Every structure is written in C-alpha cells, then in structure tokens.
PyMOL Python script that loads the backbone (N, CA, C, O; Angstrom):
from pymol import cmd

cmd.read_pdbstr("""\
ATOM      1  N   MET A   1      32.477  -6.703   1.706  1.00  0.00           N
ATOM      2  CA  MET A   1      31.053  -6.977   1.771  1.00  0.00           C
ATOM      3  C   MET A   1      30.854  -8.492   1.758  1.00  0.00           C
ATOM      4  O   MET A   1      31.454  -9.184   0.936  1.00  0.00           O
ATOM      5  N   PRO A   2      30.011  -9.019   2.667  1.00  0.00           N
ATOM      6  CA  PRO A   2      29.805 -10.473   2.696  1.00  0.00           C
ATOM      7  C   PRO A   2      29.090 -10.975   1.455  1.00  0.00           C
ATOM      8  O   PRO A   2      28.284 -10.277   0.839  1.00  0.00           O
ATOM      9  N   ARG A   3      29.419 -12.216   1.114  1.00  0.00           N
ATOM     10  CA  ARG A   3      28.763 -12.825  -0.040  1.00  0.00           C
ATOM     11  C   ARG A   3      27.343 -13.218   0.306  1.00  0.00           C
ATOM     12  O   ARG A   3      27.049 -13.568   1.449  1.00  0.00           O
ATOM     13  N   HIS A   4      26.460 -13.160  -0.680  1.00  0.00           N
ATOM     14  CA  HIS A   4      25.095 -13.631  -0.489  1.00  0.00           C
ATOM     15  C   HIS A   4      25.160 -15.122  -0.196  1.00  0.00           C
ATOM     16  O   HIS A   4      25.969 -15.838  -0.787  1.00  0.00           O
ATOM     17  N   THR A   5      24.317 -15.588   0.708  1.00  0.00           N
ATOM     18  CA  THR A   5      24.411 -16.978   1.147  1.00  0.00           C
ATOM     19  C   THR A   5      24.146 -17.984   0.038  1.00  0.00           C
ATOM     20  O   THR A   5      24.540 -19.144   0.160  1.00  0.00           O
ATOM     21  N   SER A   6      23.489 -17.571  -1.042  1.00  0.00           N
ATOM     22  CA  SER A   6      23.209 -18.532  -2.111  1.00  0.00           C
ATOM     23  C   SER A   6      24.462 -18.898  -2.891  1.00  0.00           C
ATOM     24  O   SER A   6      24.448 -19.866  -3.651  1.00  0.00           O
ATOM     25  N   THR A   7      25.553 -18.142  -2.721  1.00  0.00           N
ATOM     26  CA  THR A   7      26.790 -18.434  -3.442  1.00  0.00           C
ATOM     27  C   THR A   7      27.841 -19.088  -2.537  1.00  0.00           C
ATOM     28  O   THR A   7      29.009 -19.180  -2.913  1.00  0.00           O
ATOM     29  N   LEU A   8      27.438 -19.532  -1.369  1.00  0.00           N
ATOM     30  CA  LEU A   8      28.386 -20.132  -0.439  1.00  0.00           C
ATOM     31  C   LEU A   8      28.899 -21.470  -0.945  1.00  0.00           C
ATOM     32  O   LEU A   8      28.129 -22.273  -1.473  1.00  0.00           O
ATOM     33  N   PRO A   9      30.194 -21.713  -0.789  1.00  0.00           N
ATOM     34  CA  PRO A   9      30.715 -23.046  -1.108  1.00  0.00           C
ATOM     35  C   PRO A   9      30.224 -24.044  -0.056  1.00  0.00           C
ATOM     36  O   PRO A   9      29.711 -23.658   0.995  1.00  0.00           O
ATOM     37  N   ALA A  10      30.391 -25.320  -0.355  1.00  0.00           N
ATOM     38  CA  ALA A  10      29.875 -26.387   0.514  1.00  0.00           C
ATOM     39  C   ALA A  10      30.406 -26.284   1.942  1.00  0.00           C
ATOM     40  O   ALA A  10      29.648 -26.490   2.890  1.00  0.00           O
ATOM     41  N   HIS A  11      31.695 -25.969   2.118  1.00  0.00           N
ATOM     42  CA  HIS A  11      32.244 -25.912   3.478  1.00  0.00           C
ATOM     43  C   HIS A  11      31.639 -24.762   4.276  1.00  0.00           C
ATOM     44  O   HIS A  11      31.473 -24.877   5.491  1.00  0.00           O
ATOM     45  N   ALA A  12      31.312 -23.665   3.619  1.00  0.00           N
ATOM     46  CA  ALA A  12      30.691 -22.541   4.313  1.00  0.00           C
ATOM     47  C   ALA A  12      29.244 -22.870   4.675  1.00  0.00           C
ATOM     48  O   ALA A  12      28.759 -22.489   5.741  1.00  0.00           O
ATOM     49  N   ARG A  13      28.565 -23.576   3.785  1.00  0.00           N
ATOM     50  CA  ARG A  13      27.187 -24.015   4.064  1.00  0.00           C
ATOM     51  C   ARG A  13      27.202 -24.923   5.298  1.00  0.00           C
ATOM     52  O   ARG A  13      26.379 -24.768   6.199  1.00  0.00           O
ATOM     53  N   TYR A  14      28.138 -25.863   5.329  1.00  0.00           N
ATOM     54  CA  TYR A  14      28.261 -26.789   6.456  1.00  0.00           C
ATOM     55  C   TYR A  14      28.529 -26.013   7.750  1.00  0.00           C
ATOM     56  O   TYR A  14      27.942 -26.314   8.789  1.00  0.00           O
ATOM     57  N   ALA A  15      29.406 -25.026   7.685  1.00  0.00           N
ATOM     58  CA  ALA A  15      29.736 -24.232   8.870  1.00  0.00           C
ATOM     59  C   ALA A  15      28.506 -23.489   9.387  1.00  0.00           C
ATOM     60  O   ALA A  15      28.298 -23.400  10.597  1.00  0.00           O
ATOM     61  N   LEU A  16      27.702 -22.961   8.487  1.00  0.00           N
ATOM     62  CA  LEU A  16      26.507 -22.233   8.886  1.00  0.00           C
ATOM     63  C   LEU A  16      25.479 -23.163   9.534  1.00  0.00           C
ATOM     64  O   LEU A  16      24.895 -22.824  10.563  1.00  0.00           O
ATOM     65  N   VAL A  17      25.261 -24.320   8.939  1.00  0.00           N
ATOM     66  CA  VAL A  17      24.317 -25.292   9.499  1.00  0.00           C
ATOM     67  C   VAL A  17      24.824 -25.801  10.852  1.00  0.00           C
ATOM     68  O   VAL A  17      24.035 -25.995  11.776  1.00  0.00           O
ATOM     69  N   THR A  18      26.120 -26.015  10.967  1.00  0.00           N
ATOM     70  CA  THR A  18      26.713 -26.452  12.229  1.00  0.00           C
ATOM     71  C   THR A  18      26.556 -25.379  13.301  1.00  0.00           C
ATOM     72  O   THR A  18      26.287 -25.687  14.462  1.00  0.00           O
ATOM     73  N   HIS A  19      26.722 -24.131  12.910  1.00  0.00           N
ATOM     74  CA  HIS A  19      26.563 -23.013  13.847  1.00  0.00           C
ATOM     75  C   HIS A  19      25.140 -22.996  14.417  1.00  0.00           C
ATOM     76  O   HIS A  19      24.953 -22.773  15.613  1.00  0.00           O
ATOM     77  N   VAL A  20      24.149 -23.228  13.572  1.00  0.00           N
ATOM     78  CA  VAL A  20      22.756 -23.284  14.027  1.00  0.00           C
ATOM     79  C   VAL A  20      22.597 -24.400  15.059  1.00  0.00           C
ATOM     80  O   VAL A  20      21.982 -24.192  16.105  1.00  0.00           O
ATOM     81  N   ALA A  21      23.138 -25.565  14.777  1.00  0.00           N
ATOM     82  CA  ALA A  21      23.036 -26.692  15.710  1.00  0.00           C
ATOM     83  C   ALA A  21      23.720 -26.379  17.041  1.00  0.00           C
ATOM     84  O   ALA A  21      23.212 -26.741  18.102  1.00  0.00           O
ATOM     85  N   GLU A  22      24.859 -25.716  16.985  1.00  0.00           N
ATOM     86  CA  GLU A  22      25.578 -25.354  18.207  1.00  0.00           C
ATOM     87  C   GLU A  22      24.777 -24.348  19.031  1.00  0.00           C
ATOM     88  O   GLU A  22      24.719 -24.455  20.256  1.00  0.00           O
ATOM     89  N   LEU A  23      24.163 -23.378  18.368  1.00  0.00           N
ATOM     90  CA  LEU A  23      23.343 -22.397  19.076  1.00  0.00           C
ATOM     91  C   LEU A  23      22.131 -23.066  19.721  1.00  0.00           C
ATOM     92  O   LEU A  23      21.755 -22.719  20.840  1.00  0.00           O
ATOM     93  N   GLN A  24      21.524 -24.014  19.030  1.00  0.00           N
ATOM     94  CA  GLN A  24      20.382 -24.740  19.592  1.00  0.00           C
ATOM     95  C   GLN A  24      20.800 -25.511  20.841  1.00  0.00           C
ATOM     96  O   GLN A  24      20.082 -25.510  21.841  1.00  0.00           O
ATOM     97  N   ALA A  25      21.944 -26.161  20.788  1.00  0.00           N
ATOM     98  CA  ALA A  25      22.444 -26.912  21.942  1.00  0.00           C
ATOM     99  C   ALA A  25      22.771 -25.972  23.101  1.00  0.00           C
ATOM    100  O   ALA A  25      22.467 -26.269  24.257  1.00  0.00           O
ATOM    101  N   GLU A  26      23.383 -24.851  22.787  1.00  0.00           N
ATOM    102  CA  GLU A  26      23.729 -23.883  23.821  1.00  0.00           C
ATOM    103  C   GLU A  26      22.464 -23.319  24.466  1.00  0.00           C
ATOM    104  O   GLU A  26      22.403 -23.156  25.684  1.00  0.00           O
ATOM    105  N   LEU A  27      21.470 -23.028  23.656  1.00  0.00           N
ATOM    106  CA  LEU A  27      20.213 -22.475  24.156  1.00  0.00           C
ATOM    107  C   LEU A  27      19.536 -23.430  25.139  1.00  0.00           C
ATOM    108  O   LEU A  27      18.908 -22.990  26.102  1.00  0.00           O
ATOM    109  N   ALA A  28      19.660 -24.711  24.901  1.00  0.00           N
ATOM    110  CA  ALA A  28      19.029 -25.709  25.768  1.00  0.00           C
ATOM    111  C   ALA A  28      19.622 -25.721  27.177  1.00  0.00           C
ATOM    112  O   ALA A  28      18.973 -26.181  28.117  1.00  0.00           O
ATOM    113  N   SER A  29      20.845 -25.220  27.328  1.00  0.00           N
ATOM    114  CA  SER A  29      21.494 -25.284  28.633  1.00  0.00           C
ATOM    115  C   SER A  29      21.611 -23.928  29.331  1.00  0.00           C
ATOM    116  O   SER A  29      22.214 -23.840  30.400  1.00  0.00           O
ATOM    117  N   ILE A  30      21.048 -22.881  28.749  1.00  0.00           N
ATOM    118  CA  ILE A  30      21.172 -21.538  29.316  1.00  0.00           C
ATOM    119  C   ILE A  30      19.981 -21.235  30.217  1.00  0.00           C
ATOM    120  O   ILE A  30      18.833 -21.467  29.839  1.00  0.00           O
ATOM    121  N   SER A  31      20.261 -20.716  31.409  1.00  0.00           N
ATOM    122  CA  SER A  31      19.177 -20.346  32.319  1.00  0.00           C
ATOM    123  C   SER A  31      19.075 -18.835  32.521  1.00  0.00           C
ATOM    124  O   SER A  31      18.026 -18.346  32.941  1.00  0.00           O
ATOM    125  N   CYS A  32      20.125 -18.098  32.236  1.00  0.00           N
ATOM    126  CA  CYS A  32      20.128 -16.639  32.394  1.00  0.00           C
ATOM    127  C   CYS A  32      19.239 -16.010  31.309  1.00  0.00           C
ATOM    128  O   CYS A  32      19.509 -16.195  30.122  1.00  0.00           O
ATOM    129  N   PRO A  33      18.197 -15.279  31.687  1.00  0.00           N
ATOM    130  CA  PRO A  33      17.277 -14.705  30.699  1.00  0.00           C
ATOM    131  C   PRO A  33      17.954 -13.785  29.677  1.00  0.00           C
ATOM    132  O   PRO A  33      17.622 -13.825  28.493  1.00  0.00           O
ATOM    133  N   ARG A  34      18.891 -12.969  30.126  1.00  0.00           N
ATOM    134  CA  ARG A  34      19.561 -12.052  29.204  1.00  0.00           C
ATOM    135  C   ARG A  34      20.400 -12.822  28.182  1.00  0.00           C
ATOM    136  O   ARG A  34      20.352 -12.533  26.986  1.00  0.00           O
ATOM    137  N   GLU A  35      21.159 -13.795  28.658  1.00  0.00           N
ATOM    138  CA  GLU A  35      21.982 -14.602  27.756  1.00  0.00           C
ATOM    139  C   GLU A  35      21.101 -15.428  26.815  1.00  0.00           C
ATOM    140  O   GLU A  35      21.436 -15.619  25.646  1.00  0.00           O
ATOM    141  N   ARG A  36      19.982 -15.910  27.335  1.00  0.00           N
ATOM    142  CA  ARG A  36      19.042 -16.691  26.522  1.00  0.00           C
ATOM    143  C   ARG A  36      18.488 -15.842  25.370  1.00  0.00           C
ATOM    144  O   ARG A  36      18.397 -16.314  24.236  1.00  0.00           O
ATOM    145  N   ARG A  37      18.121 -14.594  25.663  1.00  0.00           N
ATOM    146  CA  ARG A  37      17.616 -13.697  24.609  1.00  0.00           C
ATOM    147  C   ARG A  37      18.679 -13.436  23.555  1.00  0.00           C
ATOM    148  O   ARG A  37      18.378 -13.402  22.362  1.00  0.00           O
ATOM    149  N   THR A  38      19.909 -13.254  23.983  1.00  0.00           N
ATOM    150  CA  THR A  38      21.008 -13.009  23.046  1.00  0.00           C
ATOM    151  C   THR A  38      21.201 -14.203  22.119  1.00  0.00           C
ATOM    152  O   THR A  38      21.322 -14.039  20.905  1.00  0.00           O
ATOM    153  N   ILE A  39      21.228 -15.390  22.686  1.00  0.00           N
ATOM    154  CA  ILE A  39      21.422 -16.602  21.881  1.00  0.00           C
ATOM    155  C   ILE A  39      20.220 -16.836  20.968  1.00  0.00           C
ATOM    156  O   ILE A  39      20.387 -17.266  19.827  1.00  0.00           O
ATOM    157  N   GLN A  40      19.009 -16.558  21.462  1.00  0.00           N
ATOM    158  CA  GLN A  40      17.820 -16.708  20.619  1.00  0.00           C
ATOM    159  C   GLN A  40      17.894 -15.786  19.402  1.00  0.00           C
ATOM    160  O   GLN A  40      17.520 -16.180  18.298  1.00  0.00           O
ATOM    161  N   ALA A  41      18.372 -14.567  19.605  1.00  0.00           N
ATOM    162  CA  ALA A  41      18.504 -13.625  18.489  1.00  0.00           C
ATOM    163  C   ALA A  41      19.549 -14.117  17.487  1.00  0.00           C
ATOM    164  O   ALA A  41      19.332 -14.048  16.277  1.00  0.00           O
ATOM    165  N   GLU A  42      20.678 -14.612  17.990  1.00  0.00           N
ATOM    166  CA  GLU A  42      21.712 -15.156  17.105  1.00  0.00           C
ATOM    167  C   GLU A  42      21.184 -16.360  16.332  1.00  0.00           C
ATOM    168  O   GLU A  42      21.443 -16.506  15.137  1.00  0.00           O
ATOM    169  N   LEU A  43      20.442 -17.216  17.025  1.00  0.00           N
ATOM    170  CA  LEU A  43      19.883 -18.409  16.397  1.00  0.00           C
ATOM    171  C   LEU A  43      18.884 -18.028  15.311  1.00  0.00           C
ATOM    172  O   LEU A  43      18.899 -18.606  14.225  1.00  0.00           O
ATOM    173  N   LYS A  44      18.033 -17.078  15.591  1.00  0.00           N
ATOM    174  CA  LYS A  44      17.043 -16.633  14.606  1.00  0.00           C
ATOM    175  C   LYS A  44      17.732 -16.088  13.357  1.00  0.00           C
ATOM    176  O   LYS A  44      17.312 -16.383  12.237  1.00  0.00           O
ATOM    177  N   ALA A  45      18.783 -15.298  13.543  1.00  0.00           N
ATOM    178  CA  ALA A  45      19.518 -14.741  12.404  1.00  0.00           C
ATOM    179  C   ALA A  45      20.203 -15.847  11.600  1.00  0.00           C
ATOM    180  O   ALA A  45      20.180 -15.827  10.370  1.00  0.00           O
ATOM    181  N   ALA A  46      20.806 -16.800  12.286  1.00  0.00           N
ATOM    182  CA  ALA A  46      21.486 -17.901  11.595  1.00  0.00           C
ATOM    183  C   ALA A  46      20.486 -18.779  10.849  1.00  0.00           C
ATOM    184  O   ALA A  46      20.757 -19.222   9.733  1.00  0.00           O
ATOM    185  N   GLN A  47      19.336 -19.028  11.460  1.00  0.00           N
ATOM    186  CA  GLN A  47      18.307 -19.830  10.793  1.00  0.00           C
ATOM    187  C   GLN A  47      17.778 -19.115   9.551  1.00  0.00           C
ATOM    188  O   GLN A  47      17.467 -19.760   8.550  1.00  0.00           O
ATOM    189  N   ALA A  48      17.677 -17.801   9.611  1.00  0.00           N
ATOM    190  CA  ALA A  48      17.232 -17.033   8.444  1.00  0.00           C
ATOM    191  C   ALA A  48      18.243 -17.160   7.308  1.00  0.00           C
ATOM    192  O   ALA A  48      17.864 -17.273   6.142  1.00  0.00           O
ATOM    193  N   ARG A  49      19.536 -17.140   7.653  1.00  0.00           N
ATOM    194  CA  ARG A  49      20.564 -17.303   6.612  1.00  0.00           C
ATOM    195  C   ARG A  49      20.495 -18.693   5.995  1.00  0.00           C
ATOM    196  O   ARG A  49      20.642 -18.842   4.782  1.00  0.00           O
ATOM    197  N   VAL A  50      20.273 -19.707   6.816  1.00  0.00           N
ATOM    198  CA  VAL A  50      20.152 -21.074   6.297  1.00  0.00           C
ATOM    199  C   VAL A  50      18.927 -21.181   5.391  1.00  0.00           C
ATOM    200  O   VAL A  50      18.980 -21.840   4.352  1.00  0.00           O
ATOM    201  N   ALA A  51      17.839 -20.546   5.773  1.00  0.00           N
ATOM    202  CA  ALA A  51      16.607 -20.603   4.975  1.00  0.00           C
ATOM    203  C   ALA A  51      16.796 -19.979   3.593  1.00  0.00           C
ATOM    204  O   ALA A  51      16.085 -20.337   2.653  1.00  0.00           O
ATOM    205  N   GLN A  52      17.738 -19.058   3.460  1.00  0.00           N
ATOM    206  CA  GLN A  52      18.009 -18.404   2.177  1.00  0.00           C
ATOM    207  C   GLN A  52      18.854 -19.269   1.254  1.00  0.00           C
ATOM    208  O   GLN A  52      18.956 -18.985   0.061  1.00  0.00           O
ATOM    209  N   LEU A  53      19.452 -20.307   1.785  1.00  0.00           N
ATOM    210  CA  LEU A  53      20.314 -21.155   0.966  1.00  0.00           C
ATOM    211  C   LEU A  53      19.489 -21.915  -0.062  1.00  0.00           C
ATOM    212  O   LEU A  53      18.405 -22.409   0.246  1.00  0.00           O
ATOM    213  N   PRO A  54      20.001 -22.006  -1.278  1.00  0.00           N
ATOM    214  CA  PRO A  54      19.297 -22.808  -2.277  1.00  0.00           C
ATOM    215  C   PRO A  54      19.448 -24.291  -1.937  1.00  0.00           C
ATOM    216  O   PRO A  54      20.391 -24.668  -1.242  1.00  0.00           O
ATOM    217  N   PRO A  55      18.546 -25.123  -2.410  1.00  0.00           N
ATOM    218  CA  PRO A  55      18.681 -26.555  -2.144  1.00  0.00           C
ATOM    219  C   PRO A  55      19.975 -27.100  -2.731  1.00  0.00           C
ATOM    220  O   PRO A  55      20.418 -26.678  -3.799  1.00  0.00           O
ATOM    221  N   GLU A  56      20.569 -28.040  -2.018  1.00  0.00           N
ATOM    222  CA  GLU A  56      21.783 -28.670  -2.538  1.00  0.00           C
ATOM    223  C   GLU A  56      21.398 -29.609  -3.670  1.00  0.00           C
ATOM    224  O   GLU A  56      20.316 -30.196  -3.672  1.00  0.00           O
ATOM    225  N   GLY A  57      22.274 -29.736  -4.598  1.00  0.00           N
ATOM    226  CA  GLY A  57      21.942 -30.663  -5.667  1.00  0.00           C
ATOM    227  C   GLY A  57      22.996 -30.722  -6.628  1.00  0.00           C
ATOM    228  O   GLY A  57      22.895 -31.457  -7.610  1.00  0.00           O
TER     229      GLY A  57
END
""", "prot")
cmd.dss("prot")
cmd.show_as("cartoon", "prot")
cmd.util.cbc("prot")
cmd.orient("prot")
C-alpha cells in the first residue's frame, strides 16, 4: 500500500514536484487531443498529491 504523501521523505517530495514540472513541459508540446487529455489527467492527479503535502519546515 502506498504511503500517504504527508509522510514522504525529502527526495520523494522532490521527485513528485519534478514530475509535475515534467508533465507541464510535456503538455506544452503535445498537439494530439487524446494524448493531451491523458497528460492533463496525470498532471491533475500529480498536482493533487503535491497539494496534500504538508509545508516544508
């Protein structure tokens, strides 16, 4: 079972934030509507996981 995102170590947090940035960059260059919808869904899910992260401190 995956860990709740609030317990992620720093390297996992970084990987998740990096994944969001990569999806955003990929989305900017996609012209195929089907592929664009797929990436948008992945991006939305990844952004939701990032939003659940507690503030760093």
